[in-house]
C-alpha positions in Angstrom: -13.0 3.7 11.8 -11.1 5.4 9.1 -9.5 2.3 6.9 -12.6 0.1 8.4 -12.7 -1.7 5.1 -9.3 -2.3 5.6 -9.5 -4.2 9.0 -12.4 -6.5 10.0 -11.0 -8.2 13.8 -13.3 -10.9 12.9 -11.1 -12.6 10.3 -7.9 -11.3 10.9 -4.8 -13.3 10.4 -2.1 -14.5 13.5 0.5 -13.9 13.5 1.5 -17.2 12.9 -0.8 -17.7 9.5 0.7 -13.6 8.4 4.6 -15.1 8.4 3.0 -18.1 6.6 1.7 -16.0 4.0 4.9 -13.8 4.3 7.2 -16.2 4.2 5.9 -17.9 0.8 6.6 -14.5 -1.1 9.3 -13.5 0.2 11.0 -16.9 -0.9 10.0 -15.9 -4.6 11.2 -12.7 -4.3 14.7 -13.6 -3.6 17.8 -15.6 -2.2 18.4 -14.2 0.2 18.5 -14.4 3.8 15.2 -12.9 5.3 14.2 -12.4 9.3 10.2 -12.1 9.8 9.2 -10.2 12.7 5.8 -8.4 15.3 7.6 -5.6 16.3 5.8 -2.9 18.1 6.2 0.6 17.1 4.6 4.3 18.0 1.8 3.2 16.0 1.5 0.1 17.5 2.1 -3.3 16.3 3.7 -3.9 13.1 5.4 -6.9 11.3 9.0 -6.3 10.0 10.2 -8.5 7.2 14.1 -7.7 6.9 15.9 -8.5 3.3 19.3 -8.9 3.0 20.4 -6.9 0.2 16.8 -5.9 0.5 14.5 -6.3 -3.0 17.2 -4.7 -5.0 14.5 -2.8 -7.6 11.1 -4.8 -6.7 8.6 -3.0 -5.6 6.6 -4.1 -2.4 4.9 -7.0 -3.0 1.5 -6.7 -2.8 -0.6 -8.4 0.0 -3.3 -10.9 -0.2 -6.6 -9.2 1.2 -6.1 -11.8 4.0 -3.4 -9.9 5.0 -5.6 -7.3 6.5 -5.1 -5.5 9.3 -1.5 -6.3 9.7 1.0 -3.3 9.2 4.1 -4.3 7.0 7.1 -3.3 7.1 9.8 -3.7 4.5 13.4 -3.4 6.3 16.7 -3.9 4.0 20.0 -4.6 5.5 23.7 -5.8 4.9 24.8 -9.0 4.4 25.5 -11.0 7.5 23.0 -8.9 9.5 20.6 -11.3 10.8 23.4 -13.4 11.6 25.1 -10.8 13.0 22.5 -9.5 15.8 20.1 -12.9 15.6 16.8 -11.8 14.0 16.6 -15.0 13.1 15.4 -17.1 16.2 
């Protein structure tokens, strides 16, 4: 496996555990509304972190090693988007 050092199925977090880890990171970097969801694309499972108005110049935060094995995408959206499309259920 090309990225074997980044992925170990024995200690991969569940989505709910990853969501807790990401939530603690996101609340420290933004005061805007955000949503975290699991999604699929052509490459398989992906976790999307939607933040209204985005990170506003802040670089994508480094994820702790416990988050290995997950693809995390940071998505910027306009104010009101999360509620309008019911992203936070």
